[in-house]
C-alpha positions in Angstrom: -17.8 -16.9 42.6 -17.9 -14.4 39.7 -19.9 -11.9 41.8 -17.5 -12.1 44.7 -14.5 -11.5 42.3 -16.2 -8.5 40.7 -16.9 -7.0 44.2 -13.3 -7.6 45.2 -12.1 -5.8 42.1 -14.5 -2.8 42.7 -13.4 -2.5 46.3 -9.7 -2.5 45.2 -10.3 0.2 42.6 -12.2 2.4 45.0 -9.5 2.0 47.7 -6.8 2.9 45.2 -8.7 6.0 44.1 -9.3 7.1 47.7 -5.6 6.5 48.6 -4.5 8.6 45.6 -6.9 11.4 46.5 -5.8 11.6 50.2 -2.1 12.0 49.5 -0.6 15.3 50.6 0.9 17.5 48.0 4.6 18.1 48.1 4.1 21.7 49.1 2.0 20.8 52.2 -1.1 22.6 51.0 -3.2 19.4 50.8 -4.0 20.1 47.2 -3.3 17.3 44.8 -0.1 17.6 42.8 -0.5 19.0 39.2 -1.0 16.4 36.6 2.2 15.4 34.8 2.3 16.2 31.1 4.1 13.7 28.9 5.0 14.2 25.3 2.9 12.1 22.9 4.5 9.0 21.7 6.2 9.5 18.3 4.2 8.0 15.4 5.8 6.3 12.5 4.9 7.9 9.2 3.8 5.6 6.5 6.5 5.1 3.9 5.1 6.3 0.5 5.3 3.8 -2.3 7.9 4.5 -5.0 5.1 4.2 -7.5 2.1 6.2 -6.6 -1.1 5.1 -8.3 -2.6 8.5 -8.9 -0.4 9.8 -11.7 -1.5 7.0 -14.1 -5.2 7.4 -13.6 -5.5 9.9 -16.4 -3.9 7.4 -18.7 -0.4 8.7 -19.1 2.6 8.7 -16.7 6.2 8.0 -16.2 7.0 6.6 -12.7 9.7 4.8 -10.8 8.6 1.6 -9.2 10.1 -1.1 -7.0 9.1 -4.7 -6.4 5.7 -4.8 -4.7 4.6 -1.4 -6.0 1.2 -1.2 -7.7 0.2 1.2 -10.5 -3.5 1.9 -11.2 -4.4 2.5 -14.8 -7.7 3.7 -16.4 -10.4 1.0 -16.7 -10.5 1.6 -20.5 -7.1 -0.2 -20.7 -8.8 -3.4 -19.7 -6.3 -4.1 -16.8 -6.7 -3.8 -13.1 -3.8 -2.5 -11.0 -0.4 -3.5 -12.3 1.9 -5.0 -9.7 5.7 -5.1 -10.1 6.7 -8.6 -9.3 10.4 -8.7 -10.2 13.1 -6.3 -11.6 16.4 -7.3 -13.1 19.0 -5.1 -14.8 17.4 -5.7 -18.2 13.7 -6.5 -17.6 10.6 -6.1 -15.4 8.0 -8.7 -14.6 4.5 -7.4 -13.8 1.1 -9.0 -13.1 -2.4 -7.5 -13.5 -6.0 -8.6 -13.4 -8.2 -8.4 -16.4 -11.2 -6.1 -16.2 -12.7 -6.8 -19.6 -13.1 -9.8 -21.8 -10.3 -10.4 -24.4 -6.6 -9.6 -24.0 -3.8 -8.9 -26.4 -0.2 -7.9 -26.0 2.5 -7.1 -28.6 6.1 -6.2 -27.9 6.6 -7.9 -24.5 6.3 -11.5 -23.4 4.1 -13.1 -20.9 0.8 -15.0 -20.7 -2.7 -14.3 -19.7 -5.7 -16.0 -18.2 -9.2 -15.9 -19.5 -11.7 -13.3 -18.3 -14.7 -14.7 -16.7 -17.0 -13.6 -13.9 -14.5 -13.4 -11.1 -11.7 -12.3 -13.3 -8.5 -13.5 -14.8 -5.0 -12.3 -14.9 -1.9 -11.6 -17.0 1.8 -11.7 -16.6 3.8 -9.1 -18.5 7.6 -9.3 -18.9 9.1 -6.4 -20.7 12.8 -5.6 -21.5 14.3 -2.2 -21.2 13.5 0.0 -24.2 10.8 -2.2 -25.5 7.4 -0.6 -26.1 4.5 -3.0 -25.6 0.9 -2.4 -26.8 -1.7 -4.0 -24.5 -5.3 -4.5 -25.6 -4.7 -2.2 -28.6 -5.3 0.8 -26.3 -2.3 1.0 -23.9 1.4 1.4 -24.4 3.9 0.3 -21.7 7.6 0.9 -21.9 10.3 0.0 -19.4 12.5 3.1 -19.8 15.3 1.9 -17.6 16.0 -0.4 -14.6 18.9 -0.7 -12.2 17.9 -4.1 -10.7 15.9 -2.6 -7.9 13.9 0.2 -9.4 12.3 0.4 -12.8 11.1 3.5 -14.7 7.9 2.8 -16.5 6.1 4.9 -19.1 2.4 4.2 -19.6 0.2 5.9 -22.1 -2.5 5.5 -24.8 -1.5 3.4 -27.8 
C-alpha cells in the first residue's frame, strides 16, 4: 500500500511538471514565460534591548534598562548577569546569580542564596540615589527611574 501511494505521488508530480512545460507562452513562440520575480518577504528586525550588556563588561557603565533587561558585569564582581525584575518610581528590583563563594551588600536591601556547585542567587532592591557596594568590589546606583525605565550606574567600588 505504501509503495502504490508513493508511485501515485511520483506520477502526479511528473504529470504536473510535463503539463507546466508544454504550456504555450503568451506571445505564441512556444517558449516558456519568463519567471516571475517577487520581492522578498519583509523581515522583522530584532528589537534591541534597552540595556545592552556590552557597555558594562569593562566594569563601568551607565545604562537605561527596562523590566526584563539583563546587564552583564565582569566576573570579578562575583555576580552573573543582573536581570531587572521590577521598576517603580522610587526603586528597582534586580536578581543575579552568584559566580563566587561569599556575598555581601551594603546600601541596598535584598537577600541572597548560598553559592555551591550549581550556583546560588541574590535579590537586590535599590532606591533612587542610593549607592550600593556589592561584594566589596562593585558599586551599583539607581540614578533615576520613571516607573518603566531605570538608569543604572555600575562601577568598581
